[in-house]
matplotlib code that plots the C-alpha trace (Angstrom):
import matplotlib.pyplot as plt

x = [43.2, 40.9, 39.5, 42.8, 42.8, 39.5, 40.9, 43.5, 41.8, 44.7, 44.4, 46.6, 49.8, 49.0, 46.0, 46.6, 47.3, 43.8, 42.1, 44.2, 43.4, 39.6, 39.6, 37.3, 35.4, 32.2, 32.0, 32.6, 30.0, 27.5, 28.2, 27.6, 24.4, 22.7, 21.6, 19.9, 18.1, 17.1, 15.7, 13.6, 12.3, 11.5, 9.7, 7.6, 6.6, 5.7, 3.9, 1.9, 1.0, -0.1, -2.2, -3.8, -4.6, -6.2, -8.3, -9.4, -10.5, -12.5, -14.1, -15.0, -16.5, -18.6, -19.8, -20.6, -22.7, -24.4, -25.3, -27.3, -30.0, -30.7, -31.1, -34.7, -34.0, -31.9, -30.8, -28.9, -27.4, -24.0, -23.6, -24.4, -22.1, -19.2, -19.9, -19.7, -16.5, -14.9, -15.8, -14.3, -11.1, -10.7, -7.5, -5.8, -4.1, -6.2, -4.0, -4.6, -8.4, -8.4, -6.6, -9.3, -12.1, -15.6, -18.2, -21.7, -23.8, -27.5, -29.9, -30.6, -33.8, -33.0, -32.1, -28.3, -26.0, -22.3, -19.7, -16.2, -13.3, -10.0, -6.7, -3.6, -0.5, 1.7, 0.1, 1.6, 4.7, 6.7, 10.2, 11.0, 14.4, 16.1, 17.8, 20.2, 18.7, 15.3, 14.4, 12.1, 10.8, 7.9, 6.3, 3.3, 0.3, -0.4, -4.0, -5.8, -9.4, -12.2, -15.7, -18.8, -22.3, -25.5, -29.0, -31.7, -35.0, -38.0, -39.6, -43.2, -45.5, -48.0]
y = [-30.9, -31.7, -28.2, -26.3, -26.3, -24.4, -21.4, -20.7, -18.3, -18.3, -20.1, -23.2, -23.0, -26.4, -24.9, -23.7, -20.0, -19.2, -20.3, -18.0, -15.0, -15.6, -14.5, -11.4, -12.4, -13.2, -9.8, -8.1, -10.2, -9.4, -5.7, -5.9, -8.0, -6.7, -3.3, -5.1, -7.6, -4.8, -2.7, -5.7, -6.4, -2.7, -2.4, -5.6, -4.3, -0.7, -1.9, -4.3, -1.4, 0.7, -2.1, -2.7, 1.0, 1.0, -2.1, -0.7, 2.5, 0.5, -1.5, 1.6, 3.3, 0.2, -0.1, 3.6, 3.1, 0.1, 2.1, 4.4, 1.7, 1.9, 5.7, 6.9, 10.6, 12.0, 14.9, 12.4, 10.4, 12.0, 11.9, 8.2, 7.3, 9.2, 7.4, 4.0, 5.0, 6.2, 2.9, 0.9, 3.0, 3.0, 1.0, 4.0, 6.6, 9.7, 12.0, 9.7, 9.6, 13.4, 13.6, 11.6, 13.3, 11.9, 13.1, 11.7, 12.5, 11.5, 10.1, 11.3, 10.7, 7.1, 6.5, 6.3, 7.2, 7.7, 7.7, 9.0, 8.6, 10.3, 10.1, 12.1, 9.9, 12.6, 11.9, 8.5, 8.2, 6.2, 7.2, 6.2, 4.7, 6.1, 3.2, 3.9, 3.0, 2.4, 5.6, 6.1, 2.9, 2.8, 5.1, 6.3, 7.9, 11.5, 10.6, 7.4, 7.2, 4.8, 5.1, 3.1, 3.4, 1.9, 2.2, 2.5, 0.9, 3.3, 3.1, 1.9, 4.7, 3.7]
z = [23.4, 20.4, 20.0, 19.9, 16.2, 16.1, 18.0, 15.3, 12.8, 10.4, 7.1, 7.2, 5.0, 3.4, 1.5, -2.0, -2.6, -4.2, -1.0, 1.1, -1.2, -0.8, 2.8, 2.4, -0.7, 1.1, 2.7, -0.7, -2.4, 0.4, 0.0, -3.7, -3.6, -0.4, -1.9, -4.8, -2.5, -0.2, -3.1, -4.3, -0.8, -0.2, -3.6, -2.9, 0.5, -0.6, -3.8, -1.6, 0.7, -2.3, -3.7, -0.3, 0.0, -3.4, -2.7, 0.7, -1.0, -3.6, -0.8, 1.2, -1.8, -2.6, 1.0, 1.0, -2.1, -0.6, 2.5, 0.3, 0.0, 3.7, 3.8, 3.5, 3.8, 0.8, 3.0, 5.2, 2.3, 2.2, 6.0, 6.1, 3.2, 4.9, 8.2, 6.5, 4.5, 7.8, 9.4, 6.6, 6.6, 10.4, 10.2, 8.6, 10.9, 11.6, 9.5, 6.5, 7.0, 7.1, 3.8, 1.9, 0.1, -0.4, -2.8, -3.2, -6.2, -6.5, -6.4, -9.9, -11.9, -12.5, -8.8, -9.4, -6.5, -7.3, -4.5, -5.3, -2.9, -3.5, -1.6, -2.4, -3.0, -1.5, 1.9, 2.1, 4.3, 1.8, 1.0, -2.6, -3.5, -6.5, -8.4, -11.2, -14.6, -13.0, -11.3, -8.4, -6.7, -5.9, -8.4, -6.4, -8.3, -7.5, -6.7, -5.7, -6.9, -6.2, -7.6, -6.9, -8.5, -7.3, -8.7, -6.2, -7.1, -6.9, -3.5, -3.5, -2.5, 0.4]

ax = plt.figure().add_subplot(projection="3d")
ax.plot(x, y, z, "-o")
ax.set_aspect("equal")
plt.show()
């Protein structure tokens, strides 16, 4: 049979001695390299998530500030801004949306409205890796902040 030689897993005796000693080298090399590759992959994914969260918060704060233009009643301003921010952060789980804080200041004498959005970094379900010589990966900030300002033009009186 032509395939009988494939069933024999032993290293042939005609190969030099260094080839016979290399039998488990690939497994050892994998065991040494895999933790480093996994740490790099995990860091890339978690940093990507952190950057995505930061950009989503900036976008939500900007959209909340833009929504202030449509509100005629200053008493409803904060409620409308929070509604828009909740809509823009709807992709987040409910516990994460509950952890965020929104504050709306204004409009002041110049018509400026400021929207601040804060999210505690401790609320993220990311388990940091501790790498020797590097420390904690990823280093997540204690507090994520986003701020947006908009100046409302004076409304024309009828």
